[in-house]
matplotlib code that plots the C-alpha trace (Angstrom):
import matplotlib.pyplot as plt

x = [0.0, 1.4, 1.8, -0.1, 1.6, -1.7, -2.7, 0.8, 0.6, -2.7, -0.8, 0.9, -2.2, -3.6, -7.0, -6.6, -9.1, -6.7, -3.6, -3.7, -4.0, -1.2, 1.1, 0.2, 1.2, 4.5, 5.4, 4.5, 7.1, 9.6, 9.7, 10.2, 8.1, 9.1, 6.6, 6.7, 3.8, 3.0, 1.1, 3.8, 2.1, 4.3, 6.6, 10.2, 13.8, 13.7, 10.7, 12.6, 15.6, 13.5, 11.4, 14.6, 16.2, 13.0, 13.1, 16.5, 15.2, 13.2, 12.2, 8.9, 8.1, 4.5, 4.0, 0.9, -0.6, -2.8, -6.1, -7.1, -9.6, -6.9, -4.4, -7.0, -7.6, -3.9, -2.2, -4.6, -8.0, -6.1, -4.1, -3.4, -2.2, -2.2, -5.3, -4.8, -5.5, -2.5, -0.3, -1.0, -0.1, 3.2, 4.2, 3.3, 5.5, 8.6, 10.4, 11.6, 8.1, 6.4, 2.9, 0.9, -2.1, -3.9, -5.5, -8.1, -7.1, -4.8, -2.2, -1.1, -1.3, -4.4, -3.1, 0.3, -1.4, -2.8, 0.6, 2.8, 6.0, 9.4, 10.7, 8.9, 10.8, 10.5, 12.3, 14.6, 12.1, 9.9, 12.7, 12.7, 9.9, 7.5, 3.8, 4.0, 6.8, 4.7, 2.5, 5.5, 7.4, 4.3, 4.5, 8.2, 9.0, 11.8, 11.9, 14.5, 15.2, 16.4, 18.1, 16.2, 17.8, 18.0, 15.8, 13.8, 10.3, 6.9, 6.5, 9.8, 8.9, 5.5, 7.2, 9.5, 6.5, 4.7, 7.7, 7.9, 4.2, 4.6]
y = [0.0, 3.4, 5.9, 9.2, 12.1, 13.5, 10.1, 9.8, 13.3, 12.4, 9.8, 12.7, 14.8, 14.7, 16.2, 18.4, 16.1, 13.2, 14.9, 13.8, 10.2, 10.5, 12.1, 9.4, 6.7, 8.5, 8.8, 5.1, 4.3, 6.4, 9.2, 12.8, 15.5, 18.8, 21.4, 24.3, 26.5, 29.2, 30.0, 29.0, 30.9, 30.9, 28.2, 29.4, 28.5, 30.4, 28.2, 25.0, 26.1, 26.4, 23.3, 21.2, 22.6, 21.8, 18.2, 17.7, 18.5, 15.4, 12.0, 13.4, 16.8, 18.1, 21.2, 23.2, 25.4, 28.4, 28.0, 30.5, 32.3, 32.5, 34.1, 36.6, 37.6, 38.0, 39.0, 40.5, 40.0, 39.4, 36.5, 33.7, 33.4, 29.6, 27.9, 25.6, 22.5, 23.1, 24.3, 21.1, 19.1, 21.0, 20.6, 16.9, 16.4, 17.3, 14.2, 15.8, 16.6, 13.7, 15.1, 18.2, 19.5, 22.9, 25.3, 28.1, 30.3, 33.3, 31.8, 28.1, 27.8, 25.6, 23.1, 23.0, 22.2, 19.1, 18.1, 19.0, 19.0, 18.3, 21.2, 24.0, 25.7, 29.4, 31.8, 34.4, 37.1, 35.7, 34.6, 32.7, 34.9, 34.0, 33.9, 30.1, 30.0, 30.0, 27.1, 25.1, 25.5, 24.7, 21.1, 20.8, 21.6, 23.8, 26.6, 26.4, 29.5, 29.2, 32.2, 33.5, 33.9, 37.6, 38.6, 35.4, 36.2, 36.0, 39.8, 40.4, 38.0, 39.7, 43.1, 41.8, 40.3, 43.6, 45.5, 43.0, 43.5, 47.2]
z = [0.0, -1.0, 1.8, 1.5, 3.3, 4.6, 6.2, 7.6, 9.1, 10.8, 12.9, 14.8, 15.3, 18.8, 19.7, 22.8, 24.6, 24.2, 25.4, 29.0, 28.0, 25.5, 28.1, 30.6, 28.1, 27.3, 30.9, 31.6, 28.8, 30.8, 28.2, 28.9, 27.1, 25.6, 24.3, 22.0, 21.1, 18.6, 15.4, 13.0, 10.3, 7.2, 8.4, 7.8, 8.7, 12.0, 13.0, 11.9, 14.1, 17.3, 16.5, 16.0, 19.2, 21.1, 19.8, 21.4, 24.9, 25.6, 24.2, 22.7, 21.3, 21.3, 19.2, 20.2, 17.5, 18.0, 16.2, 13.5, 15.9, 18.6, 16.1, 14.9, 18.5, 19.5, 16.3, 13.7, 12.1, 8.8, 10.2, 9.9, 6.4, 6.5, 8.0, 11.0, 8.9, 6.7, 9.6, 11.4, 8.2, 7.7, 11.3, 11.3, 8.2, 10.2, 11.2, 14.5, 15.7, 17.5, 18.0, 17.1, 18.9, 19.0, 21.4, 21.0, 23.9, 23.2, 25.6, 25.9, 29.7, 29.7, 27.1, 28.8, 32.1, 30.4, 29.1, 32.1, 30.0, 31.5, 29.3, 27.6, 24.8, 23.9, 21.7, 23.2, 22.4, 25.2, 27.6, 30.9, 32.3, 29.6, 30.4, 30.5, 33.1, 36.3, 35.1, 33.8, 37.0, 39.1, 37.9, 38.0, 34.4, 33.1, 30.5, 27.8, 25.7, 22.1, 20.4, 17.4, 14.0, 13.1, 10.2, 10.2, 11.4, 9.8, 10.2, 8.4, 5.6, 5.2, 5.0, 2.2, 0.3, 0.6, -0.8, -3.7, -4.5, -4.9]

ax = plt.figure().add_subplot(projection="3d")
ax.plot(x, y, z, "-o")
ax.set_aspect("equal")
plt.show()
């Protein structure tokens, strides 16, 4: 039977309602869990850098994506550019991502409280004192900060595209 990339990517997708059960299973197997969250709208090399770095921090990496409505509320009514369905598929296609889930709140604290990661990874722009820090530390997790790559951000890419369109 020939593999279909969409059906393969679905194997990594975890409904938020199933997160606690997944994490319990992983822990029973003796695995550690790292998390990373964000919109990852217009996936680019800067994103790949932080995602890969996050994957090295534990046995399993769970990437939590903001839903479209969440992004509209915290970024802009004109975002996201890429709908959640496709952002999930792209994230799931990365070999160093173990699981992908989503959350509709504007911050990830609720979804992270279900996962209780051993390590939560953030970009340097958010730092050690990120809004997730208190929740992560409350269940014994650590924050790991990854340096960002200058010039690689979705905002910078959009500015360049706008200049090209003129």
